[in-house]
N, C-alpha and C positions, 0 to 999 in steps of 0.2 A: 255134425253128421258126416259120414263118409259114404261113398257109393261103391266101395269094393276094391278100388285100386289103391296101392300105397301112396300115390301122389294126390289122391282125392278126385282125380279126373275120371272120365269114363274109360272103361276097359274096351279097347278096340283091337281089331285085327285077329281075334281068336273066337272060338265058339263060346267062350265065357261072356262075351259082350252081350249075348242074348239070354243069358241065364238069370233067373230071378235071384234076388239076394235079400238078406234081412238087415234091418236098421232098427236101432233103439231110439225112441223119442227122448230127447234130453231137456225139453222145456215144456211149459204149459200152454204154448201158443195154439195148439190144436185141441185143447180140452173143451168140452168133455168127451168128444168122440175118440181122441187119442191122448189120454193122459200121460204125464211124464212116466218114463220107464216102460211104456208100451213097446211091443215089438211088432213091426210091420214087415210085410213081404212086398218088395218092389219088383215089378216086371218091366224091364226096359223095352219089351216088344208089345206090351198091351196097348190097346186102342186109346188114344187121347181124346177126351170129350169134355166139354164144359161141365162143371160140377164134380169132376173126378178129383181125387186127392193125388197130387203129383209131387215128385221130387224134381226141382228145377234149380238151375244155376243162374244166379243174378249177381252181377258185379263180383264174380269170383267166389261167392259163397253159395252153399247148398241150402235150400229151403224146402220144407215139406209143407205144402199149403193146398187149398182148394183152388182149382182153376175156374176163373169166371170171365165171360166175354164182356168187354166194355167197348162200345162203339165198334171200330174196325180192329181193335186189338184185344189183348188179354191182360188180366192181372191175377196175382196170387193173393188169396185171402186167408187170413188166420181165422180159426173158428172161435177164439176166446173173446172176440168183441172188443179187444183192447189194442192188439198189435195192428199197426197200419197195413193197408194193402200195398203190395209191391207191383209196379208195372212190369210186365214180362217183356223186357227189351230183347229183341232178336226173335220174337214170336215163339212158335212151338218148338223150334230147334233148341231152345234152352232147356227143354224138359228131358230129364235123364231117365224117367220111368214113372209108372203109375202104381199106386198102392192097390194090391189085389187081395190082401188078407191082413187082418189084425190077429195076432196071437195073444194068448193069455194063459195064466196058470190054471184056470178052470175052463171046462168046455164051454160054459155059457158066456165066457169072455171072448171066445173066438168069433170072428166076423169075416165073411167073404164079401168083397165088393165086386159088382158087375163091371165088366169092361167091354 
């Protein structure tokens, strides 16, 4: 996955840093909520809350996972029940954006997420 800049890092220093962008899901780790080839809209300015689906950078890689509180910290959880949870090192500053919408070919496949 990429978050919009050619280098794969966050876009900073311009008004585009705050603009929502689209990503396509490339694996089944978030199924059934976000199956492979789903398209989601990421908002880098949306409110971050436990339970939200977020795009976060962990050890140089970008992951789209559900944010969960664990003790005094956070972890990223895949919804497939198979992929391991990832500790969110660096806290909430590692989050690059929040999923605000899932697109689909049919209207019934569209879903908006509260932020």
